N, C-alpha and C positions, 0 to 999 in steps of 0.2 A: 342490961337495958340502961340507957342513959336518960334518966327521968327529966333532967333539965332540958335536954335536947327535944325530947318528946313533948314536953310542956310548951316549949318555945314554938315548935311546929304547930301545935294545936291552937295556940293563941294567934299566931300569924294567919292561919287559915280562917279562924273565926272572924278576925278583923277584915279579911278580904271579903268574906260572905256578907258581913254587916255593911261594908262600904258599897258592895254591889247592890244590895237591897236598897240602901239609901239613894244611890244614883238612879236606880230604876224608878223609884218613887218620884224623883225630880223630873225624870223624862216623862212619866205618865202625867204629872201635873202640867208640864209644859205643853204636851200634846192636847190635853183637855182644855187648855186655855185658848188654843187656836180656834179661830172662827173659819171652819172649813165646811163647805157644802158640797155634797155629792149629788149630781143630778139623779132623778128617779130613773131606775132601770139601768144604771151604770154597771152594776155587778153582772147582771144578766147579759147585757150586751158584750161586756169584756170577756166573759166566759165563753159565750157563743163564738166570738171572733177567734179566741184562742183555739177552740175545738175545730173550727173550720179551716185553720191553717194547714192541717195535715192532709 
């Protein structure tokens, strides 16, 4: 077993995970800062329209 290679792979994967987590946090913050309003009943109407297509 090549411990140096295994350690390098582990560290690279951990860095990717941490960067992904950080990026997801930034996306969530950005989405939460948007002022978006959804009309009352929008979800119900959308689901009904989708079901009625068949």
